[in-house]
C-alpha positions as CSV (number, residue, x, y, z in Angstrom):
1,M,-2.6,-14.4,-82.1
2,Q,-1.6,-17.1,-83.9
3,Y,1.3,-16.9,-86.8
4,E,2.0,-19.6,-89.7
5,V,5.5,-19.2,-90.0
6,E,7.4,-20.0,-93.8
7,P,10.1,-23.0,-93.5
8,G,13.7,-22.0,-93.2
9,K,12.5,-18.1,-91.5
10,S,11.9,-19.4,-87.8
11,E,15.2,-17.7,-86.4
12,E,14.0,-14.2,-88.2
13,F,11.0,-14.9,-86.9
14,L,11.8,-15.4,-84.0
15,H,14.7,-12.7,-83.5
16,L,11.5,-9.8,-84.9
17,M,9.2,-11.0,-82.1
18,R,11.6,-11.0,-79.2
19,H,11.8,-7.0,-80.3
20,L,7.9,-6.9,-80.8
21,G,7.6,-8.7,-77.1
22,R,9.6,-6.4,-75.7
23,Q,7.8,-3.3,-77.0
24,R,4.3,-5.0,-76.7
25,R,5.0,-4.9,-72.5
26,R,7.3,-1.5,-72.7
27,N,3.4,-0.4,-74.0
28,G,1.4,-1.7,-71.3
29,A,0.5,-5.4,-71.6
30,S,1.1,-7.0,-68.3
31,F,2.0,-10.6,-70.1
32,W,4.3,-11.5,-72.8
33,R,4.7,-14.9,-74.4
34,L,5.5,-16.6,-77.8
35,E,5.2,-20.2,-77.9
36,S,5.7,-23.1,-80.7
37,A,2.8,-24.8,-81.3
38,A,3.1,-27.3,-84.3
39,S,5.1,-27.8,-87.3
40,S,3.1,-28.9,-90.7
41,A,4.2,-31.8,-93.3
42,D,6.0,-28.9,-95.6
43,G,8.3,-27.3,-92.6
44,A,5.6,-24.2,-91.8
45,V,6.1,-23.6,-88.0
46,T,2.7,-22.7,-86.2
47,Y,3.1,-20.0,-83.1
48,H,0.8,-18.5,-80.6
49,E,1.4,-15.0,-79.1
50,I,0.3,-14.5,-75.6
51,I,-0.8,-11.3,-74.7
52,H,-2.7,-9.9,-71.0
53,Y,-3.2,-6.7,-70.8
54,R,-4.6,-5.9,-66.7
55,S,-8.0,-4.4,-68.2
56,T,-10.0,-3.3,-71.7
57,T,-9.1,0.3,-71.0
58,E,-5.3,-0.5,-70.8
59,Y,-6.1,-2.4,-74.4
60,H,-7.4,0.3,-76.0
61,R,-4.9,2.5,-74.8
62,Q,-2.5,0.7,-77.0
63,P,-3.0,2.8,-80.0
64,A,-2.0,6.0,-78.1
65,R,0.6,5.0,-76.9
66,M,2.6,4.0,-80.2
67,S,5.3,5.8,-81.9
68,K,6.0,5.3,-85.6
69,A,9.2,2.9,-84.5
70,D,6.8,0.8,-82.8
71,L,4.1,0.9,-86.1
72,L,7.1,-0.5,-88.4
73,L,8.1,-3.2,-85.7
74,Q,4.8,-4.4,-85.8
75,E,5.0,-5.5,-89.4
76,K,8.4,-6.5,-89.2
77,P,7.1,-10.2,-89.0
78,A,4.9,-10.2,-91.8
79,P,8.1,-11.3,-94.4
80,C,7.8,-14.4,-92.5
81,I,4.3,-15.7,-92.2
82,A,3.2,-18.5,-94.6
83,A,-0.1,-18.3,-96.4
84,T,-1.6,-21.4,-96.6
85,A,-4.7,-23.0,-98.5
86,N,-7.4,-22.6,-95.4
87,S,-6.1,-18.7,-94.5
88,P,-4.1,-15.9,-96.5
89,A,-1.0,-14.4,-95.3
90,G,-1.0,-12.9,-91.8
91,P,-1.7,-13.4,-88.1
92,R,-5.1,-14.5,-87.0
93,S,-7.0,-13.3,-83.5
94,F,-8.4,-15.4,-81.1
95,P,-10.4,-13.3,-78.3
96,A,-10.0,-14.2,-74.6
97,S,-12.6,-17.0,-73.5
98,K,-12.7,-15.4,-70.2
99,P,-11.1,-12.4,-68.7
100,I,-8.0,-12.7,-67.1
101,P,-7.1,-11.8,-63.9
């Protein structure tokens, strides 16, 4: 996933994403990492969230494992996400180009 975070909201975003990362690992992700990718001239910061699951079956089990609290947690970073001229506010998802061992 790629997130464009509004200027001045990186600290809040990172705090919320640490909680989200713990939730993703607890619910079956075998690997989770958030990387800072770039900064724009207006101060927005791009982050990439990298999540690996052991199999597509494990990935598809995610919705069934989520509690109401998990679903609410996934929405919390949204106010930090910037809308840009190229895309509406919200994360962009990129499928894996090859299976993860």
